[in-house]
C-alpha angles and dihedrals in degrees: 000000000000123000091247092055093041092056089061096057125090134182133181123235136177125224126185132018118316097013101103095083093049092047092049091050092048092048090052092048093050095038090236130138119263111226141164115271094246090064113123098180094097134066092229137016121210099214124202112208135163088254093054144276122314138172115234121196120217132202131059119342096350122189117249122279117288120229135165102237117164091178096053119126089245093055093044090050090053090050092052101037106021095099101263112225090350093067118105096250093054093046091049094057090045097244111173142144109299095016121077104167130214106244133195111204098205095188104036098168105167093351098240099131091041091054092049091051091048091049088053091054107272122130103233130193111195122207123193126162101187106100096214094048089045090054091051091048094049091049092049092049092050092052093044091051088060094050119093090216095058108017096101093050093049097045099043110024109025131060136162138214125183101225146125100263094213092055091041094054094043090058097040115126117235094246089059097052109130127227091237136021116201122201123188110173113195101252123185111288113245096196120122091227110105091200093056090047091052092048092051092046092054092045090053090051089053093046096045127230121314097230091130093058095107091046090048090053091048092054092042091056088060095047106042117089097204114010150336119227122201124189112217139170108273095251100031123115119253115285091242118033098207093054118064115196118250089232141338134231110208129213133179097272103002141032139206117236108207119203112191113208 
């Protein structure tokens, strides 16, 4: 098995007392093999622990385990010191005093941007089609709903649906159109860290290719009431050639293309 093929394979494993039943149920739901945790025959292991679900990478020099944790110190630091409504993401969706938009995050991934927007007051509906990422998101939301620090955000301003966003938006009824649709295709990571690059490469393999990005933007422009926001590499061309953004908000390595409707 080559490294490129290995990175596409996932299995479920339990660790710790009382986790075998949960792992077996999850493996059946996702149609994945159930294996012992010392197994090295897969690119990733979806590990069930008492502390939650995480994705562990195998092979040489793997990055650390990946977990959706909305109560982590890193996430709490971003909430406190990320710039609030002055940060680029908040400005891109138009968040301001007196207007807290309803947002569909069409490419939720690990839910980090969606959670930040919800914490700032938006009502966010996350969409993610990849089954493994969806399982991580659901586990993270369940744990965050039990935490005093995040329970209100999760219960009242953040929800999740496992769905193909293109199909979901195409069949959305007019009364459910959001104010904002946010699209963050997984573009190649520019960081110098080889571990981060490997993590992003495996996440992209789990999510699938982003060939439908232009079509997703096209549909989003017909479904959003106020704007569509697309995250892009700083120097990349627009996601859809025939639609120029109304304006851009630039960051160090990325930018937000804002399409006012």
